[in-house]
N, C-alpha and C positions, 0 to 999 in steps of 0.2 A: 289225204285221201282225195282221189280225183273223181269229180262228179261226172256222170254220164250226161251228154247233151240231151236236153229235152226236146221233144217234138212240139213245134208250135201248134196251138189249138186251131182246129179247122174252122173256117168261117161257115156260115149257114149254106152258102152256095157250094162250097167245097164238099160239105157233108152230103148235100143232096146229089151232087155229081158222083161222089164215091158210092152212094147207095144205088144210084141208077146204073153204074158200071158193074155192080155186083161185087164190090170190094169187101163188103161186110162178111165176116167169116161165121158169125153167129146171129141167131135170132133170139129175142126174148120168148118166153113161153107164150105170151099173148100173141106175138107175131106168128109163131109156129102154129098155134091153134088156128089162127085165121087161115093160114095156108093149107092146113089139114082139113078145115071145115068142121072143127069140133069146138066145143066151148072151152073157155079158159080153165074152168074148174076140172074138166076132163083131162086137159093137158097136164095140169099139176098132179092129178091122180096117176096118170100114166107115167109121169116122170118119177114119182115116188115108188111106183111098182117096178120101175126099170124097163118099162115098155117103150118109153120115149127117151132116147139117149140125151144126156145133158152133161154140161161141164159146170161144176160148182166153183164159183169165185166168191169166197166169203159166204154170204147168205143168198147171193144171186145165182139163179140157175139159167144157163144159156144153152140153146140147142145149136150145135154146130151145123152149118149149112150142108156140109158133105154128108153128115150122118142122117140128116133129114132126107136128102136126095136118095141115099141108099135105102132108107126105110120105105120110101115111096116106090123105088124101083123093084124091090123084092115082092111087092104086092101086085105088080103088073104081070099078066100072063105072058109066057114066052111067045115070040113071033111064030105064027103057024100053029099054035096050040089050039085045040078045040075045046070049047067049054063042055063040061060034063053034063 
C-alpha cells in the first residue's frame, strides 16, 4: 500500500501569513461569533438550530468562510432599496 505524501507542518510565520492572506476556509464557532458580534453561546445555539451553517468534523464544528459571507450578504438591503 502506497502512503500519500504528507504536507509539512506550517511554521508559526507561515500560519500567520496564510491567515492574513485569507487562505483559511473555515472559522471556529468562537471566531465566527466574534465576526458576527454575538456571544459564543449564541453561536453554538444557532449552529444547533441550523441557523448558522457548520461543517462537523468529528465533534468539532467549523463555520465555512463562504457560508458566513453568504449569511451576511443576505441580510444586507439591496442597492437602491428604501427602508420601510
